[in-house]
C-alpha positions in Angstrom: 49.0 26.7 30.3 45.7 28.5 30.4 43.3 27.4 33.2 39.9 26.0 32.0 37.7 28.8 33.6 39.9 31.5 32.1 40.0 29.7 28.7 36.2 29.4 28.7 35.8 33.1 29.5 38.2 34.0 26.8 36.4 31.9 24.2 33.0 33.3 25.3 34.5 36.7 24.6 35.7 35.6 21.3 32.3 34.0 20.5 30.6 37.3 21.4 33.0 39.2 19.3 32.6 36.9 16.4 28.8 37.0 16.7 28.8 40.8 16.8 31.0 41.0 13.8 28.7 38.6 11.9 25.5 40.3 13.0 26.9 43.7 12.1 27.4 42.3 8.6 23.7 41.5 8.1 23.1 44.1 5.5 19.8 44.2 3.6 21.7 44.4 0.3 23.8 41.3 0.9 21.2 38.8 -0.3 21.1 37.4 -3.8 18.9 39.0 -6.4 15.2 38.0 -6.4 14.1 35.4 -8.9 10.4 35.7 -9.8 8.0 32.8 -10.0 5.6 31.9 -12.7 2.6 34.2 -12.9 0.0 31.4 -13.2 -0.3 28.1 -11.4 -0.5 25.0 -13.6 -2.9 22.1 -13.8 -5.9 24.0 -12.3 -9.1 24.7 -14.1 -10.5 28.3 -13.9 -12.3 28.8 -10.6 -14.9 31.4 -10.0 -16.0 32.3 -6.5 -19.3 34.1 -6.1 -18.8 37.4 -4.4 -15.1 37.5 -5.0 -15.1 38.4 -8.7 -13.7 41.9 -8.1 -11.6 41.2 -5.1 -7.9 41.9 -5.3 -6.1 39.1 -3.6 -3.8 40.4 -0.9 -1.1 37.8 0.0 -0.4 39.7 3.2 2.8 41.0 4.8 5.5 38.8 6.1 6.6 38.7 9.8 10.2 37.6 10.4 9.7 34.0 11.3 11.8 32.6 14.1 12.3 28.8 14.0 10.2 27.2 16.7 11.5 24.3 18.8 10.3 21.6 16.4 11.8 23.5 13.4 15.1 24.1 15.2 15.5 20.4 16.1 14.6 19.2 12.6 16.9 21.8 11.0 20.0 20.9 13.1 19.2 17.2 12.4 19.4 17.8 8.7 22.2 20.3 8.8 24.5 18.5 11.3 23.1 15.1 11.7 22.3 15.9 15.3 19.4 14.0 16.8 19.7 15.1 20.4 16.8 17.5 20.2 18.6 20.5 21.8 15.5 22.6 21.6 13.9 20.6 24.4 16.0 22.9 26.7 14.5 26.0 25.1 11.5 27.9 26.5 8.1 26.7 25.2 6.9 28.4 22.1 3.7 30.5 22.2 0.7 29.6 20.1 -1.3 31.7 17.8 -4.4 30.7 15.7 -4.0 27.2 16.9 -0.4 26.6 16.0 3.0 27.1 17.5 4.6 28.3 14.2 2.8 31.6 14.2 5.5 34.2 13.4 3.6 37.0 15.2 3.9 35.3 18.6 7.4 33.7 18.2 9.4 36.2 20.3 13.1 36.1 21.1 13.9 36.5 24.8 17.3 37.0 26.4 17.0 33.5 27.9 16.3 32.0 24.5 19.3 33.8 23.0 21.4 32.4 25.8 20.1 28.9 25.0 20.9 29.4 21.3 24.5 30.3 22.1 24.9 27.2 24.4 23.3 24.9 21.8 25.5 26.3 19.0 28.6 25.6 21.0 27.6 22.0 21.8 26.3 21.3 18.3 29.6 22.5 16.6 31.8 20.7 19.1 29.8 17.5 18.6 29.7 17.8 14.8 33.4 18.6 14.6 34.3 15.6 16.7 32.3 13.4 14.4 33.9 14.9 11.4 30.6 16.1 9.9 31.8 19.6 9.1 35.4 19.0 7.9 35.4 18.9 4.1 39.2 19.4 4.0 42.2 19.4 6.3 43.2 22.7 7.8 46.8 23.6 7.1 48.2 25.4 10.2 50.5 27.5 8.0 47.8 28.5 5.5 44.3 27.6 6.9 42.3 30.1 4.9 41.5 28.1 1.7 40.2 25.1 3.7 38.4 27.3 6.2 36.8 29.2 3.3 35.5 26.0 1.8 34.1 24.7 5.1 32.4 27.9 6.1 31.0 28.8 2.7 29.5 25.3 2.3 28.1 25.3 5.8 26.6 28.9 5.7 24.9 28.2 2.4 23.0 25.3 3.9 22.4 26.9 7.3 21.2 30.1 5.8 19.3 28.3 3.1 20.6 30.5 0.3 23.9 31.3 -1.4 26.3 33.3 0.6 28.2 36.3 -0.8 32.0 36.6 -0.9 31.7 39.5 1.6 29.8 37.3 4.1 32.4 34.5 3.8 35.2 37.0 4.3 33.5 38.1 7.6 33.2 34.5 8.7 37.0 34.1 8.3 37.7 36.8 10.8 37.7 34.5 13.9 40.6 32.6 12.4 42.7 35.7 12.7 41.4 36.2 16.2 42.4 32.7 17.1 45.9 33.2 15.7 46.3 36.4 17.8 45.5 34.4 20.9 48.0 31.6 19.9 45.2 29.1 19.2 45.1 26.7 16.3 43.0 27.6 13.2 40.4 25.0 14.0 39.4 27.0 17.1 38.7 30.0 14.8 36.7 27.9 12.4 34.6 26.4 15.1 33.9 29.9 16.4 32.8 31.0 13.0 30.6 28.0 12.7 28.9 28.9 16.0 28.4 32.4 14.7 26.5 30.9 11.7 24.2 29.1 14.1 23.4 32.2 16.2 23.0 34.4 13.1 19.5 35.7 12.4 19.9 34.2 9.0 19.8 30.8 10.7 17.5 31.4 13.6 14.9 33.2 11.5 13.4 32.5 8.1 14.7 35.7 6.6 12.8 37.1 3.6 14.4 40.3 2.4 11.8 42.2 0.5 13.2 44.3 -2.3 10.0 46.3 -2.3 9.3 46.7 1.5 7.0 49.7 1.1 5.0 48.4 -1.9 1.4 47.4 -1.2 1.3 45.6 -4.6 1.7 41.8 -4.3 5.1 40.6 -5.6 6.7 37.2 -5.8 9.1 35.8 -3.2 12.5 34.7 -4.6 13.3 31.1 -5.4 15.3 30.5 -2.1 12.5 32.0 0.0 10.0 29.8 -1.8 12.2 26.8 -1.2 12.3 27.5 2.6 8.5 28.1 2.6 8.1 24.7 1.0 10.5 22.8 3.3 9.2 24.4 6.5 5.6 23.7 5.5 6.1 20.1 4.6 9.1 19.1 6.7 9.4 21.7 9.4 13.0 21.8 8.3 15.6 23.3 6.0 15.5 22.7 2.2 17.6 19.7 1.2 20.2 19.8 -1.5 17.8 18.9 -4.3 15.5 21.8 -3.4 18.4 24.2 -2.9 19.8 23.3 -6.3 16.3 23.7 -7.9 16.2 27.2 -6.5 19.7 27.9 -7.7 18.9 26.7 -11.2 15.7 28.7 -11.2 13.6 25.6 -11.8 11.0 26.5 -9.2 9.6 29.0 -11.8 7.7 26.1 -13.5 4.5 24.6 -12.0 5.6 21.2 -13.2 8.9 21.4 -11.2 7.1 22.9 -8.2 4.6 20.0 -8.2 7.3 17.4 -8.7 9.2 18.8 -5.7 6.1 18.8 -3.5 5.3 15.2 -4.4 8.9 14.2 -3.8 8.9 15.9 -0.4 5.5 14.4 0.6 6.9 10.9 -0.1 10.0 11.6 2.0 10.0 10.4 5.7 10.6 13.9 6.7 6.9 14.7 5.8 6.2 13.0 9.1 6.7 16.5 10.5 3.4 17.5 8.8 1.7 14.7 10.7 3.3 15.6 14.0 3.2 19.3 13.9 0.2 20.2 11.7 -2.2 17.3 12.4 -0.9 17.0 16.0 -2.3 20.5 16.6 -5.3 20.5 14.3 -6.5 17.1 15.5 -5.4 17.7 19.1 -3.2 14.5 19.3 -0.6 16.5 21.1 -3.1 17.2 23.9 -3.0 13.5 24.7 0.2 14.2 26.6 -1.7 16.1 29.3 -4.9 14.0 29.3 -5.5 12.5 32.7 -8.8 10.6 32.9 -9.9 9.9 36.5 -8.2 6.6 37.4 -11.0 5.5 39.8 -13.5 5.6 37.0 -11.3 5.0 33.9 -8.4 3.0 35.2 -8.2 1.2 31.8 -6.5 4.3 30.4 -2.7 4.1 30.6 0.4 5.3 28.8 0.3 2.2 26.5 -3.2 3.2 25.3 -2.2 6.9 25.2 0.6 6.0 22.7 -1.6 3.6 20.7 -4.3 6.2 20.3 -1.9 8.9 19.1 -0.3 6.5 16.7 -3.7 5.5 15.3 -4.6 9.0 14.4 -1.1 9.8 13.0 -1.1 6.7 10.8 -4.6 7.4 9.4 -3.5 11.0 8.7 -0.3 9.7 7.1 -2.3 7.6 4.7 -4.3 10.6 3.7 -1.1 12.5 3.1 0.1 10.1 0.4 -3.0 8.1 -0.5 -5.9 8.7 -2.8 -8.6 9.5 -0.2 -10.6 12.7 -0.3 -9.7 14.9 2.7 -13.4 15.0 3.6 -13.3 11.3 4.1 -11.2 11.8 7.2 -14.5 12.2 9.0 -15.8 8.7 8.1 -12.8 6.8 6.7 -13.7 3.0 6.6 -10.3 1.9 8.0 -8.0 2.6 10.8 -4.8 1.4 12.4 -4.9 -0.5 15.7 -2.7 -2.9 17.7 -4.1 -5.6 20.0 -4.3 -3.3 23.0 -6.2 -0.6 21.2 -8.4 -3.1 19.3 -9.4 -4.7 22.6 -10.1 -1.2 24.1 -12.4 -0.5 21.1 -14.1 -3.9 21.1 -12.6 -4.7 17.6 -11.2 -8.1 16.5 -7.6 -8.3 17.5 -5.1 -7.9 14.6 -2.7 -10.2 16.4 0.1 -7.8 16.7 1.6 -5.4 19.2 2.3 -3.0 16.3 -0.4 -1.1 14.5 -2.1 -2.9 11.6 -4.5 -1.4 9.0 -8.0 -2.8 9.7 -11.2 -2.6 7.7 -14.1 -1.1 9.6 -17.0 -2.2 7.3 -18.4 -4.3 10.1 -17.7 -1.7 12.8 -19.1 1.6 11.4 -19.0 3.2 14.9 -15.2 3.4 14.6 -15.2 5.1 11.2 -13.3 8.4 10.8 -11.6 10.6 13.4 -14.8 10.7 15.6 -14.2 7.0 16.4 -10.6 7.7 17.5 -9.9 7.4 21.2 -7.4 10.2 20.9 -9.9 12.9 19.9 -12.6 11.5 22.2 -10.3 11.5 25.2 -8.9 15.0 24.8 -12.4 16.4 24.4 -13.6 14.9 27.7 -13.3 16.0 31.3 -11.4 13.6 33.6 -14.5 12.2 35.1 -17.2 12.5 32.4 -17.8 13.2 28.8 -18.1 16.8 27.7 -20.6 17.4 24.9 -19.6 21.1 25.0 -15.9 20.4 24.4 -16.7 17.9 21.7 -19.1 20.3 20.0 -16.7 23.2 20.2 -14.0 21.1 18.7 -16.2 20.4 15.7 -17.2 24.0 15.3 -13.6 25.3 15.7 -11.5 22.7 13.9 -13.9 21.6 11.1 -16.3 24.4 10.5 -14.3 27.5 11.7 -17.4 28.7 13.5 -16.0 28.9 17.0 -18.5 30.2 19.6 -17.4 33.2 21.8 -16.0 32.5 25.2 -18.6 31.8 28.0 -19.8 35.0 29.8 -18.3 35.6 33.3 -19.9 34.0 36.3 -21.7 31.4 34.2 -22.4 28.2 36.2 -21.1 24.8 35.1 -23.1 21.6 34.3 -25.7 21.1 37.1 -25.6 17.9 39.1 -28.0 15.1 38.2 -31.3 15.4 40.0 -31.7 11.6 40.1 -29.3 8.8 39.1 -31.2 8.0 35.9 -30.8 11.6 34.5 -28.9 11.5 31.2 -26.2 13.9 30.1 -28.6 15.3 27.5 -31.1 16.2 30.3 -28.4 17.8 32.4 -27.3 19.8 29.3 -30.9 20.9 28.7 -31.0 22.3 32.3 -27.8 24.2 31.7 -29.0 25.5 28.3 -32.1 26.8 29.9 -30.0 29.7 31.4 -30.6 32.7 29.2 -26.9 33.6 29.0 -26.1 30.1 27.8 -28.8 29.4 25.2 -27.2 31.1 22.1 -24.0 29.2 21.9 -25.2 25.9 23.4 -28.0 25.5 20.8 -25.3 24.7 18.2 -22.5 23.1 20.4 -24.6 20.7 22.4 -26.3 18.6 19.6 -22.9 18.0 17.9 -21.3 16.8 21.2 -24.4 14.9 22.4 -24.4 12.8 19.2 -21.1 11.3 20.4 -22.4 10.3 23.8 -22.0 6.6 23.0 -18.2 7.1 23.5 -17.1 7.3 27.1 -14.3 9.7 28.2 -11.6 7.3 27.0 -13.2 6.4 23.7 -14.9 3.1 24.6 -18.3 2.3 23.1 -21.0 2.3 25.8 -24.8 2.0 26.0 -25.0 3.3 29.6 -23.6 6.3 31.4 -21.5 5.9 34.5 -24.6 6.5 36.6 -26.3 3.6 34.9 -28.6 5.8 32.9 -29.1 4.8 29.3 -27.1 6.9 26.8 -29.2 9.3 24.8 -27.0 10.2 21.8 -29.5 12.4 20.1 -28.8 16.1 19.5 -31.6 18.5 18.5 -30.4 21.1 16.0 -31.7 24.7 16.0 -33.6 24.0 12.8 -35.6 21.2 14.4 -33.6 18.3 12.8 -32.2 15.7 15.1 -28.7 14.1 14.9 -29.2 10.5 16.1 -25.7 9.3 17.0 -22.2 9.6 15.6 -23.1 8.4 12.0 -25.6 11.3 11.7 -23.2 13.8 13.1 -20.4 12.7 10.7 -22.8 13.0 7.7 -24.0 16.4 8.9 -20.5 17.9 9.2 -19.2 16.3 6.0 -22.0 17.8 4.0 -21.5 21.3 5.6 -20.3 23.7 2.8 -18.0 25.3 5.4 -15.9 22.2 5.8 -13.5 22.6 2.7 -13.0 26.3 3.5 -12.2 25.5 7.1 -9.8 22.7 6.4 -8.1 25.1 3.9 -8.0 27.9 6.5 -6.2 25.7 9.1 -3.7 24.3 6.5 -3.0 27.8 5.1 -2.5 29.2 8.6 0.1 26.5 9.3 1.7 26.9 5.9 2.2 30.6 6.2 2.7 30.8 9.9 0.2 33.5 10.3 -3.5 33.8 11.2 -6.2 34.4 8.6 -8.6 37.4 8.7 -11.6 38.5 6.7 -9.2 39.9 4.0 -8.1 36.4 3.3 -11.6 34.9 2.9 -11.7 35.0 -0.9 -8.3 33.5 -1.2 -9.3 30.7 1.2 -12.4 30.0 -0.7 -10.5 30.0 -4.0 -7.9 27.6 -2.7 -10.5 25.2 -1.3 -12.4 25.2 -4.6 -9.2 24.6 -6.5 -8.3 21.7 -4.3 -11.8 20.2 -4.6 -11.6 20.6 -8.4 -8.3 18.8 -8.4 -9.8 15.8 -6.6 -10.2 16.9 -3.0 -7.2 14.8 -1.6 -5.0 16.2 1.1 -2.2 16.5 -1.5 -4.6 18.5 -3.7 -5.2 21.0 -0.8 -1.4 21.2 -0.3 -0.7 21.8 -3.9 -3.5 24.4 -4.2 -2.0 26.3 -1.3 1.6 26.1 -2.7 0.4 27.4 -6.1 -1.6 30.2 -4.5 -0.5 33.8 -4.5 -0.7 33.7 -0.7 2.2 31.1 -0.7 4.3 32.4 -3.6 3.9 36.2 -3.0 3.9 38.9 -0.4 3.4 42.6 -0.1 5.3 45.2 1.8 4.1 46.7 5.1 3.3 50.3 4.4 2.1 50.9 7.9 5.3 49.7 9.5 7.3 52.0 7.2 5.3 55.1 8.2 7.1 57.6 10.4 
């Protein structure tokens, strides 16, 4: 009998051998032939963008995209039925351009590779025990037919594309290794399954460009498009319906593409778009680290923290499938609250511990995301409101006009000279510094207009000091924003809003940051979405029909000697 430590070392060696065999087989010519997509999107009227008439749209190059932690967990959930969230043990993902799915910053460290190997072993063992992977019974005397069936089915789904006969043949090699060591064939099959899960074709969203040095835009193939769709909307792998649509070349037609998108948005897995896109765009993820000063704001607790996050997620979810214009997110006349959050806001109690949709006609101060405790809390300091953080959030997330970082050695907010001094007066003292004037002239009025909300989102008429709240912000052009309603209207009417919302969505959809080269494409997509109705689904469809989403170009610089 083999001792357990020795057995583990032997199988680790086998695993390494199997992985090396598999990785060595990742040839660039082993993928299926590309299938091109339709040349023109459907259902969109002609759009003309001033200043972009002669601009050639550049869809950009593609960086090999490693699955981030959220994508890994969602993928093994859909692939293996595993809901243990193994990626929680992985190192945290880096962020780029506001999101943690930016391919340019998703590196692969030795530690992460080790975690992948451990996760693959545990995932296969668990799935094998549950019978999830066994599509047939392995015959000890002739295991290859069944092993071939198991492995080819599994690799097709895990790699999100058809597998070649050569690839399947390589996957069968561990079975011979197992036999040489006197082990049953299922040991070899499980080793091959683990190899699939540590293959770059699983860990990365591989797009093999048949024209890697061409600067001319060319379409991604149908399977690559299916993965772009599923990881944009679900943060997960394509399901069987989407894979079959790719195999049958149905994604060529705009009608099929739109039907797939609407089906996917209606699926519960679209909650990933709420958690992962909106969670980062609207900062609800930041609630986890918000710690208001308990001596001043002891009313804040984990129950409220969860209720605030759920409120924003439910509102965004309704925008995802409802008929609201995306711009209305700023002043939506409804929200979702439970009794605890309603009491916190001063709203009538809905009579439930679960969130209920409530009308805000009689409570305009709570309309839109600027009335949400989640956003108001994460843009405050622990002990006071921060008009600067609130103003910067508006400029960055809604108008894409982020101010530069503060200069070095700049002093913070000065202390109040007397107890009756308002936040606006203290901000005016700070803004008087020459090095602060430029940026604060735009940031401060946007944030000051929200001063009626305290650091945990409660409505107030007096500051902590007892000074009356002054919620007026003086814009650089001499106009004054008098409170939240004025600020909502000002931002909603800003022509930069549709372009900025598009930029954030497109950044998330492509997993790369935008640059000046992308500006005409962003403006075209935003205009197309508004022409379709301006709903969130219109923005999503405009992105998915765009050349940026369906095409790519080669990387001529990377190919240079």
